[in-house]
N, C-alpha and C positions, 0 to 999 in steps of 0.2 A: 191278436193283431189280425185284421181282415185280410183274407187271401185275395190277391189281384186276379181279376176276371181274365179268362183266356177263351173268349168267344170264338165259335167257328166262323171263318171268313170264306165265302164262296167267290171264286174268281171265274167268270164266264168269258171264254175266248172264242169269238166268232172268227172263222177263217175261210178263205177262198183263194186258192191259186197264188199264195204268197209264201213259198217255202222258206226263203231266207228271213223274212220278217217274222214268220211263225216260230222259227228256231230261236231268234233273239227274244221274242216275247216269252216263250216258254222258259228260257233260261233265266230271264228277269224275274219271272213270277216264282219259279222254283227256288231261286236263291234269295228271296225276301227274308229279312230278319225275323219277321212274324211267320211262324211255322205251322200254326193250326189252320191249315188251308184245305179247302175242297176245290180242286181245279177241274173245270168242266170245259171241254173243247167241243165245239159243234162245227164240223167241216161241212160247208154248204155245197156238197157234191163237187169238189174240186176235180178238174180235168188234168191238172199238172201232176204227173207221176211221182214227183219228189215230195208231195205233201204227206202221203200215208206213211212212208218210211220214217219221217221225222216224228209223226205222231206215235207210231209204234215204239220207236227208240225211247221216247220220253216216258211213255206209259209204262214200259218195262223197268225203267230206272226209278220211278216215283209212284208209289202206291196211292198218293193223293189224287192222282190224275185219272179222269174218266173221259173217254172219247166217244162221240157220237158222229156217225157219218150219215148225212141226209141222203135219202134215195134219189131225190131230185133237188134242184136249186129251188129253195122256198123264198128267195129275195132277201134283201138285206134286213128289214125290220123284223119279219117273222123269225129270222135266225137269232137276233137279239132277244126277242121275246121267249123263244124256246129255252134260252140259257137261264133266264130269270125264273122260268117255270120249274126248272130242274134243281134250283138252288135250295139247299137246306141250312145254309149258314145263317147266323144272327145278323151278319152283315154281308153285303154283296157289292161287287164291282165288275163292270165290263172291261176287258183288256183287249183292244184291237190288235190284230196281227201285224201292224206297222208302227206301233208306239213302243215306248220303254219307260222305265221307272228307276229312281234310285232305290237301293236295296232296302231302305228303311221306310219306303212310301206307305206300305200297308200298316206297319207298326204305329206310325205317327197318326194316321187317320183313325185306327182303332182306339188309341188313347184318347183322341179328340172326341169321339162319339161317346165312349165310356164316361168321360168327364162332363159331357153336355147332353143330358137326357132329352132335352127339347129340340135337339138337332136331328134332322133326318139324313143329312148328307155332309160329308167332310172331304176337303181336298187341300193339298199343299200348293206350292208354287208351280206355275205352268211355264214351260218353254216350248216355243214353236220351232220345229226343225224342218228346214227346206231340203230340196233335192241335193244341194251342195253340202249337207250336213252342218250348216251354219244354224246357230241357236239364237233365238230372240225371246227374251223374258217378257211376258205380258203382265199387265196390272189387273188384279182382281179386287173387287169391292167387299167391304165388310158390312154393307148396309143391309144385308139379308138376315142379320142376327136380332132384328127387332122382335119384340114380343107381339106387337100389333100386326094382326093378319093383313089389314089394309096397308100398313106402312111397308111390310115386306113386299107385298104384291106391287105396290107403286114403284118402290125402288128396283124391283126386278124387271118390270116392263120398261122403265125408263133407262135402264142400264145399257151399256154398250154391248155389241155382239160378242165380245170376248168373254163376258161373264157366262155365256152358255157353255163354256168349257167345264163348268161345274158338273156337267153330264158324266164326265170322266172320273169322278170321285167315288168315294166309298158311301154306300147307302146303308141305312137301317132297313133291313129286309121287311120287317113287319109293316113299315110305312109305305113301301112302293110296290109290294107283291101284287096288289090289286089295281094298280094304276094302268090304264090303257095306254098303249104305245101305238099311236096312230101310224098307219102305214103310208106316209106321204112325206115329202121333203119338208122339214120343220117339225116333224113328229116328235123328234127328241126335245124340242123347245116346249112343246105342249106337255110332254111327260114331266119336264122340270117345273112348268107352271102349276100342274097339280101337286107335285111334291112339295113345293114351297107353301102350299095352302095347309099341309100337314105338319110342318115344322120349320125351323131355321136352317139355313145353309152356313156351314162353319168353314171359314178359310184360315189355315194356319200358315203363315209365312215363315221363311228363313229356316226351315227344318228339313224339307225334302222336296224333290222336284218330279213332276210328271212331264215327260217329253212327248209332245203331240206331233206327229209326222204330217206335215202339210204337203201334199203332192201324191196322195194315193188314189183312193176311189172317188173323191169328190174335188178334182182339180179345176173344174170349169162349170159354168152354168149348162153348157151343152151336154155334158156327161150326166149332170144331175137331172136334167129334163129327160134324158133317155132312161136312166135308171128308175125313175118314178113316173114315167109316161105323162109328163107335164104338158098340157096342151095350151092352157091359158096364157096370154102374153102378160097378164098382170098377176100371175100366180105369186110371185115373191112378195109383192105389196100386200096382196090379200092375206097371205099367211101371217104377216106381222100386224095388220090392222084388224081385219075382220075377226080372225081366229083369236087373237089376244083379247079383243073386246067381249067376245061372246062364249069362248070355249068353256069357261068356268061354270056356266049355267048347267052343264051336264054332270057336275061333281056331286055325287050322292051324299058325301059326308058333310056338305054345307047346307045350312038352312036357306030358305028363299030370301030372307032379309040380308043374310051374308052375301049372297050372289048379287043382290042389288047394290050393296055397298062396294062389292069388288068391281062392278061394272063402272062405277065412277072412279074408283081408285085406278083401274086399268086404263080407262080412257084418258085420265090425267097423266098416267105414265107414258101412254102413247104420244100425247101432245108434246111432252118434254123428253121424248126418247133421245138418248145420246148419239144415236145414228141419224137423228134429224129426219126421220120418215115423215111425220106430221109437222114437227116444229118448223121445218124449213118451209113447207108448203103453206102453212096457215099463220105463222108468226114471222119468221125471219124474212122470207121473200117479200110479203106485203110491207113490212117495215122498211126494207131496202129500197122497194119501189117508191114509197112515200118519201123517203129521204131524198132519193134521186130526183122526184117530181119537185119538191120544195127547192132543192138546190138549183135545178134548172129554171125555176121560176124567178128565184133571186138573181141568178145570172143574167137572165133575159131582161129583168127590170133594170139591172145595172147598165145594160147595153143601151136600153131606150133612153135612160137619163144621160148617158154619155153622149148620145147623138144630139 
């Protein structure tokens, strides 16, 4: 009888001035049913005096935990990158210091990746938690399990923004270790864009939950602009249109012909994007305007005949 695999999983926890959230995150991760864990915390030079005692307490209680304290604040994305660079597990996940998980989350995702060698990422159900601790379950798509590279990319780019929560899942480390994490708003989406060119995204419903806290570091466009020093008034549109259409041309693991094919697949995905970025501007609005024009013409003709 073949012995079941027990791969090492690295959990990277970026933290900054959130002692209460950090405490809950560490407890959630340490109490996971899957126990073969390497837990790495990178404190981004917190100024809150309550952070370090929490780290020391958990490190003393759990030999799986390793703590790094940055000498200066290296900003958000480099802190995430640092954690990935330190990971030695077969699988890897980021665990933000304001989110939480069901106790079987890692176990379910490990089993999913073990059973699907062509998947680079696995996640369970996602519930959004607001400041009032109210939970809202969001729908994820299964269209990213296609064998076709172009089909996966088309489905990914056209999908609604909620699909980007796949970022919070469990990764196959060998597939994502060399992926660049761009240091700008939307960089996590570009990270996922490259990841999905290397394999499928696996969604396992009705077995476990990830709880994403909405109300932390990215609660408004103003805070996002400040955090990433965004100057352009059109930055958010540029991120989803220009970058999604061209970003894959820098992927070293793809041939030039594949990149050309992805350009058309991505462009089509953008056109029919569920968030209606281009669909509204190029299809729906002109159609509505034409419909309104015809209706007005018919209405005016009726008035003339009535006179």
